[in-house]
DSSP file (Angstrom, degrees, kcal/mol; ACC not computed):
  #  RESIDUE AA STRUCTURE BP1 BP2  ACC     N-H-->O    O-->H-N    N-H-->O    O-->H-N    TCO  KAPPA ALPHA  PHI   PSI    X-CA   Y-CA   Z-CA
    1    1 A M              0   0    0      0, 0.0     2,-0.1     0, 0.0     5,-0.0   0.000 360.0 360.0 360.0 127.0  226.7  144.8   25.9
    2    2 A G    >>  -     0   0    0      1,-0.1     3,-0.7     3,-0.0     4,-0.7  -0.258 360.0 -97.2 -83.3 174.8  224.7  143.5   22.9
    3    3 A I  H >> S+     0   0    0      1,-0.2     3,-0.7     2,-0.2     4,-0.6   0.816 122.3  60.6 -63.5 -30.3  221.1  144.1   22.2
    4    4 A L  H >4>S+     0   0    0      1,-0.2     5,-2.4     2,-0.2     3,-0.7   0.826  95.4  62.8 -66.9 -29.6  220.2  140.7   23.7
    5    5 A G  H X45S+     0   0    0     -3,-0.7     3,-0.8     1,-0.2    -1,-0.2   0.780  96.1  59.6 -64.5 -26.6  221.6  141.9   27.0
    6    6 A L  H <<5S+     0   0    0     -3,-0.7    -1,-0.2    -4,-0.7    -2,-0.2   0.785 109.8  41.5 -71.8 -26.9  219.0  144.6   27.2
    7    7 A F  T <<5S-     0   0    0     -3,-0.7    -1,-0.2    -4,-0.6    -2,-0.2   0.094 130.5 -83.0-111.0  22.5  216.2  142.1   27.1
    8    8 A G  T < 5 -     0   0    0     -3,-0.8     2,-3.8     1,-0.1    -3,-0.2   0.286  51.5-158.1  96.1 -11.5  217.5  139.4   29.4
    9    9 A G      < +     0   0    0     -5,-2.4     2,-0.4    -6,-0.2    -4,-0.1   0.041  64.8  82.2  39.6 -52.6  219.6  137.7   26.7
   10   10 A K  S    S-     0   0    0     -2,-3.8     2,-0.3    -5,-0.1     0, 0.0  -0.652  76.5-134.5 -86.8 133.1  219.9  134.4   28.5
   11   11 A K        -     0   0    0     -2,-0.4     2,-0.2     1,-0.0    -3,-0.0  -0.645  18.8-123.5 -84.3 141.1  217.0  132.0   28.0
   12   12 A K        -     0   0    0     -2,-0.3     2,-0.2     1,-0.1    -1,-0.0  -0.586  33.7-100.7 -80.4 145.5  215.7  130.2   31.1
   13   13 A A        -     0   0    0     -2,-0.2     2,-0.2     1,-0.1    -1,-0.1  -0.467  39.3-118.7 -67.1 132.8  215.6  126.5   30.9
   14   14 A A        -     0   0    0     -2,-0.2     2,-0.2     1,-0.1    -1,-0.1  -0.482  30.3-105.8 -72.4 141.4  212.1  125.2   30.2
   15   15 A A        -     0   0    0     -2,-0.2     2,-0.6     1,-0.1    -1,-0.1  -0.485  32.9-131.3 -67.4 133.4  210.6  123.0   32.8
   16   16 A T        -     0   0    0     -2,-0.2     2,-0.6    -3,-0.0    -1,-0.1  -0.777  17.0-159.3 -91.6 124.0  210.6  119.3   31.7
   17   17 A I        -     0   0    0     -2,-0.6     2,-0.4     0, 0.0    -2,-0.0  -0.905  15.9-133.5-104.5 121.8  207.3  117.6   32.2
   18   18 A E        -     0   0    0     -2,-0.6    -2,-0.0     1,-0.1     0, 0.0  -0.598  17.5-135.4 -78.3 127.9  207.6  113.8   32.3
   19   19 A K        -     0   0    0     -2,-0.4     3,-0.1     1,-0.1    -1,-0.1  -0.649  21.1-118.3 -82.8 133.6  205.0  112.2   30.1
   20   20 A P        -     0   0    0      0, 0.0    -1,-0.1     0, 0.0    54,-0.0  -0.330  40.8 -89.4 -67.9 156.0  203.2  109.2   31.7
   21   21 A P        -     0   0    0      0, 0.0    53,-0.0     0, 0.0     0, 0.0  -0.330  48.2 -99.8 -64.6 148.1  203.7  105.8   30.0
   22   22 A C        -     0   0    0      1,-0.1    26,-0.0    -3,-0.1    -3,-0.0  -0.500  22.7-152.6 -68.8 130.9  201.2  105.0   27.2
   23   23 A P        -     0   0    0      0, 0.0    -1,-0.1     0, 0.0    48,-0.1   0.557  26.9-134.4 -80.8  -6.2  198.5  102.7   28.5
   24   24 A H        +     0   0    0      1,-0.1     3,-0.2     2,-0.1    43,-0.1   0.926  50.0 153.7  52.7  50.3  198.0  101.3   25.0
   25   25 A A        +     0   0    0      1,-0.2     2,-0.8    42,-0.1    -1,-0.1   0.758  57.6  55.6 -80.9 -26.1  194.2  101.6   25.4
   26   26 A A        +     0   0    0      2,-0.0    23,-3.1     0, 0.0     2,-0.5  -0.786  68.0 175.3-113.8  88.4  193.3  102.0   21.7
   27   27 A L  E     -A   48   0A   0     -2,-0.8     2,-0.5    21,-0.2    21,-0.2  -0.826  13.5-158.2 -97.2 126.9  194.8   99.0   19.8
   28   28 A V  E     -A   47   0A   0     19,-2.8    19,-2.7    -2,-0.5     2,-0.1  -0.904  16.9-125.4-109.2 126.9  193.9   98.8   16.1
   29   29 A A  E     -A   46   0A   0     -2,-0.5     2,-0.3    17,-0.2    17,-0.2  -0.380  23.7-164.9 -70.8 146.6  194.1   95.5   14.3
   30   30 A R  E     -A   45   0A   0     15,-2.5    14,-2.1    -2,-0.1    15,-1.5  -0.980   0.9-159.5-131.5 144.8  196.2   95.2   11.1
   31   31 A W        -     0   0    0     -2,-0.3    12,-0.1    12,-0.2     6,-0.1  -0.901  18.9-149.0-125.0 152.5  196.1   92.4    8.5
   32   32 A D  S    S+     0   0    0     10,-0.4     2,-0.4    -2,-0.3    -1,-0.1   0.778  86.8  52.6 -87.3 -30.1  198.6   91.3    5.9
   33   33 A A  S >  S-     0   0    0      1,-0.1     3,-1.3     0, 0.0     4,-0.5  -0.903  73.2-141.5-112.6 135.0  196.0   90.1    3.4
   34   34 A A  G >  S+     0   0    0     -2,-0.4     3,-1.1     1,-0.3    -1,-0.1   0.831 102.6  61.3 -60.7 -33.0  193.1   92.2    2.1
   35   35 A A  G 3  S+     0   0    0      1,-0.2    -1,-0.3    -3,-0.0    -3,-0.0   0.732 102.0  53.3 -66.9 -21.0  190.8   89.2    2.2
   36   36 A D  G X  S+     0   0    0     -3,-1.3     3,-2.4     6,-0.1     6,-0.2   0.556  76.9 126.2 -90.7  -9.0  191.4   88.9    6.0
   37   37 A I  T <  S+     0   0    0     -3,-1.1     3,-0.1    -4,-0.5    -3,-0.0  -0.258  76.2  20.1 -57.3 130.4  190.4   92.5    6.9
   38   38 A G  T 3  S+     0   0    0      1,-0.2     2,-1.0     2,-0.0    -1,-0.3   0.200  92.7 111.7  95.5 -13.5  187.7   92.5    9.5
   39   39 A I    X   -     0   0    0     -3,-2.4     3,-1.9     1,-0.2     4,-0.3  -0.807  52.8-162.6 -94.9 102.3  188.4   89.0   10.8
   40   40 A E  G >  S+     0   0    0     -2,-1.0     3,-1.5     1,-0.3    -1,-0.2   0.840  86.1  58.7 -55.4 -38.5  189.8   89.6   14.2
   41   41 A A  G 3  S+     0   0    0      1,-0.3    -1,-0.3    -3,-0.1    -2,-0.0   0.706 105.4  51.0 -66.9 -19.0  191.3   86.1   14.5
   42   42 A K  G <  S+     0   0    0     -3,-1.9   -10,-0.4    -6,-0.2    -1,-0.3   0.324  77.4 125.6-102.1   7.4  193.4   86.7   11.3
   43   43 A A    <   -     0   0    0     -3,-1.5   -12,-0.2    -4,-0.3     3,-0.1  -0.462  42.9-164.5 -64.7 135.2  194.9   90.0   12.5
   44   44 A T        -     0   0    0    -14,-2.1     2,-0.3     1,-0.3   -13,-0.2   0.668  65.7  -0.5 -97.9 -19.8  198.7   89.8   12.3
   45   45 A R  E     -A   30   0A   0    -15,-1.5   -15,-2.5    11,-0.2     2,-0.4  -0.979  61.0-133.6-161.3 165.1  199.6   92.8   14.4
   46   46 A Y  E     -AB  29  55A   0      9,-2.6     9,-2.8    -2,-0.3     2,-0.5  -0.981  13.0-151.7-129.6 140.8  198.0   95.6   16.4
   47   47 A L  E     -AB  28  54A   0    -19,-2.7   -19,-2.8    -2,-0.4     2,-0.5  -0.946  18.1-128.0-115.7 128.6  199.0   99.3   16.4
   48   48 A C  E  >  -A   27   0A   0      5,-2.5     4,-1.8    -2,-0.5   -21,-0.2  -0.637  14.0-150.0 -74.3 124.7  198.5  101.6   19.4
   49   49 A D  T  4 S+     0   0    0    -23,-3.1    -1,-0.2    -2,-0.5   -22,-0.1   0.732  91.6  46.4 -69.2 -22.4  196.6  104.6   18.2
   50   50 A A  T  4 S+     0   0    0    -24,-0.3    -1,-0.2     3,-0.1   -23,-0.0   0.924 129.9  14.4 -87.0 -49.5  198.3  106.8   20.8
   51   51 A C  T  4 S-     0   0    0      2,-0.1    -2,-0.2     0, 0.0    -1,-0.1   0.501  91.8-128.3-109.3  -6.1  202.0  106.0   20.6
   52   52 A H     <  +     0   0    0     -4,-1.8     2,-0.3     1,-0.2    -3,-0.1   0.701  54.0 150.3  66.8  23.0  202.1  104.0   17.3
   53   53 A K        -     0   0    0     -5,-0.1    -5,-2.5     1,-0.0     2,-0.3  -0.666  40.9-130.7 -83.8 142.1  203.9  101.0   18.8
   54   54 A E  E     -B   47   0A   0     -2,-0.3     2,-0.3    -7,-0.2    -7,-0.2  -0.708  23.3-171.9 -96.8 146.7  203.1   97.7   17.2
   55   55 A F  E     -B   46   0A   0     -9,-2.8    -9,-2.6    -2,-0.3     0, 0.0  -0.951  24.1-116.1-133.5 152.4  202.2   94.5   19.1
   56   56 A T     >  -     0   0    0     -2,-0.3     4,-2.5   -11,-0.2     5,-0.2  -0.389  40.2-103.2 -75.9 164.2  201.7   90.9   18.3
   57   57 A P  H  > S+     0   0    0      0, 0.0     4,-2.0     0, 0.0     5,-0.1   0.878 124.2  51.8 -57.5 -37.1  198.2   89.4   18.7
   58   58 A E  H  > S+     0   0    0      2,-0.2     4,-2.0     1,-0.2     5,-0.1   0.925 110.4  47.2 -65.4 -44.2  199.4   87.7   21.9
   59   59 A E  H  > S+     0   0    0      1,-0.2     4,-2.6     2,-0.2    -1,-0.2   0.889 110.3  53.8 -63.5 -38.8  200.7   91.0   23.3
   60   60 A A  H  X S+     0   0    0     -4,-2.5     4,-2.7     2,-0.2    -1,-0.2   0.897 106.6  51.6 -63.7 -40.5  197.5   92.7   22.3
   61   61 A R  H  X S+     0   0    0     -4,-2.0     4,-2.0     2,-0.2    -1,-0.2   0.923 111.8  47.0 -61.9 -43.7  195.4   90.1   24.2
   62   62 A E  H  X S+     0   0    0     -4,-2.0     4,-1.3     2,-0.2    -2,-0.2   0.919 113.2  48.3 -63.9 -43.8  197.5   90.7   27.3
   63   63 A L  H  < S+     0   0    0     -4,-2.6     4,-0.4     1,-0.2     3,-0.3   0.911 111.8  49.6 -63.6 -42.3  197.3   94.5   27.0
   64   64 A R  H >< S+     0   0    0     -4,-2.7     3,-0.7     1,-0.2     4,-0.3   0.860 107.8  53.9 -65.6 -35.4  193.5   94.4   26.5
   65   65 A S  H 3< S+     0   0    0     -4,-2.0    -1,-0.2     1,-0.2    -2,-0.2   0.794 116.5  37.5 -71.3 -26.1  193.0   92.1   29.6
   66   66 A G  T 3X S+     0   0    0     -4,-1.3     4,-2.0    -3,-0.3    -1,-0.2   0.261  83.0 105.1-108.0  12.5  194.9   94.5   31.9
   67   67 A I  H <> S+     0   0    0     -3,-0.7     4,-2.6    -4,-0.4     5,-0.2   0.887  77.3  55.0 -64.2 -39.5  193.8   97.9   30.5
   68   68 A K  H  > S+     0   0    0     -4,-0.3     4,-2.2     1,-0.2    -1,-0.2   0.939 110.2  45.6 -59.0 -47.9  191.4   98.6   33.4
   69   69 A D  H  > S+     0   0    0      1,-0.2     4,-2.5     2,-0.2    -1,-0.2   0.892 113.1  50.2 -63.8 -40.2  194.1   98.2   36.0
   70   70 A R  H  X S+     0   0    0     -4,-2.0     4,-2.4     2,-0.2    -1,-0.2   0.907 111.6  47.8 -65.9 -41.2  196.7  100.3   34.0
   71   71 A L  H  X S+     0   0    0     -4,-2.6     4,-2.2     2,-0.2    -2,-0.2   0.900 112.9  48.1 -67.5 -39.7  194.2  103.1   33.5
   72   72 A I  H  X S+     0   0    0     -4,-2.2     4,-2.4    -5,-0.2    -2,-0.2   0.933 112.9  48.5 -64.3 -45.3  193.3  103.1   37.2
   73   73 A A  H  X S+     0   0    0     -4,-2.5     4,-2.1     1,-0.2    -2,-0.2   0.891 112.0  49.2 -62.0 -40.3  196.9  103.1   38.3
   74   74 A Q  H  X S+     0   0    0     -4,-2.4     4,-1.9     2,-0.2    -1,-0.2   0.901 111.3  49.5 -66.7 -40.6  197.8  105.9   35.9
   75   75 A N  H  X S+     0   0    0     -4,-2.2     4,-1.7     2,-0.2    -2,-0.2   0.897 110.8  49.4 -65.6 -40.8  194.9  108.0   37.2
   76   76 A V  H  X S+     0   0    0     -4,-2.4     4,-1.3     1,-0.2    -1,-0.2   0.901 110.5  50.9 -64.0 -41.2  195.9  107.4   40.8
   77   77 A A  H  < S+     0   0    0     -4,-2.1    -1,-0.2     1,-0.2    -2,-0.2   0.864 109.0  51.2 -65.4 -36.2  199.5  108.4   40.0
   78   78 A E  H  < S+     0   0    0     -4,-1.9    -1,-0.2     1,-0.2    -2,-0.2   0.845 109.7  49.9 -70.0 -33.5  198.3  111.6   38.3
   79   79 A E  H  <        0   0    0     -4,-1.7    -1,-0.2     1,-0.2    -2,-0.2   0.758 360.0 360.0 -76.6 -24.2  196.2  112.6   41.3
   80   80 A A     <        0   0    0     -4,-1.3    -1,-0.2    -5,-0.1    -2,-0.2   0.474 360.0 360.0 -73.7 360.0  199.1  112.0   43.8
């Protein structure tokens, strides 16, 4: 018996906690040209501040329009 056998030797498997999907609530605009910075209509992509996934302006508009419903659904799922 080795020294590890004295202290339980075998590690127990850690419980896996499933992470909820990112709601993409904090989208940050990105521009290709410095002259366009700050002009929302000229943003070329959006970056989720939480998961760092990039979205097109069209995808960002869709995500922003449905954020309330996604956050409510996520909160209900966490409480269940």
